[in-house]
C-alpha positions in Angstrom: 17.5 -0.3 -9.2 19.2 1.1 -11.6 16.8 3.7 -13.4 17.8 3.3 -17.4 17.8 6.9 -18.7 16.8 5.6 -21.9 13.2 5.2 -20.8 11.1 8.1 -20.9 9.7 9.1 -17.1 5.8 8.5 -18.4 7.0 4.9 -18.9 8.2 4.5 -15.3 6.3 2.0 -13.2 4.2 3.8 -10.2 4.1 2.3 -6.6 1.9 3.1 -3.8 4.1 3.5 -0.5 2.2 2.7 3.1 3.8 4.5 6.1 3.2 2.9 9.3 4.6 4.8 12.2 6.3 2.6 15.0 5.5 4.5 17.8 1.6 5.0 16.9 1.8 1.0 16.5 3.1 0.3 19.6 0.9 2.9 21.4 -2.3 1.0 20.0 -0.7 -2.5 20.5 -0.9 -2.9 16.5 2.5 -4.9 16.4 0.5 -8.6 15.6 -1.7 -7.1 13.3 0.9 -5.1 11.2 2.9 -8.4 11.3 0.1 -10.5 9.8 -0.8 -7.9 7.4 2.9 -8.1 6.2 2.6 -12.0 6.1 -0.8 -12.1 4.4 -0.1 -9.3 1.7 3.2 -11.4 0.8 1.6 -14.4 0.4 -1.1 -13.3 -1.7 -1.2 -13.4 -5.5 -4.9 -12.2 -6.5 -5.8 -9.7 -9.4 -8.3 -8.2 -6.6 -5.5 -7.6 -3.9 -2.6 -5.4 -4.5 0.5 -6.9 -4.5 3.3 -5.9 -2.0 6.6 -5.5 -3.7 8.6 -4.8 -0.9 9.0 -4.0 3.0 11.4 -2.4 4.9 11.8 0.0 8.3 14.0 2.5 10.0 14.2 3.6 13.5 10.6 5.6 13.0 8.6 4.0 10.5 7.7 0.6 8.5 7.2 0.9 5.1 5.2 -1.1 2.4 5.8 -0.8 -1.0 2.6 -1.8 -2.9 1.0 -2.0 -6.1 -0.4 1.4 -7.2 -4.1 1.3 -7.7 -5.1 4.7 -10.1 -8.6 4.4 -9.1 -8.1 4.5 -5.2 -8.9 1.8 -2.8 -12.4 -0.2 -2.6 -13.8 2.0 0.7 -13.1 5.1 -1.6 -15.2 3.4 -4.3 -18.0 2.7 -2.2 -18.2 6.1 -0.3 -17.8 7.6 -3.8 -20.6 5.4 -5.3 -22.8 6.0 -1.9 -22.5 9.9 -2.1 -23.9 10.0 -5.8 -27.2 8.2 -4.8 -30.0 10.8 -4.2 -31.9 10.5 -1.3 
């Protein structure tokens, strides 16, 4: 996409990119799971699930361009909340 120079950088949209190594996917037999994840993300439209904007690949990796979540993922939030509990 063309970046308009009149828009200040502070207003640019932010994205997260998930990079998946093809060699690792093949070694672990994850090809079906990765394909299923991409398919599910393409079909979902829910406020609690990061939106998939694009998916592409090169010789080494598969890339998924996702909605950026500044608060992090759910596992990070759960871990952080559990670590603040006094035992």
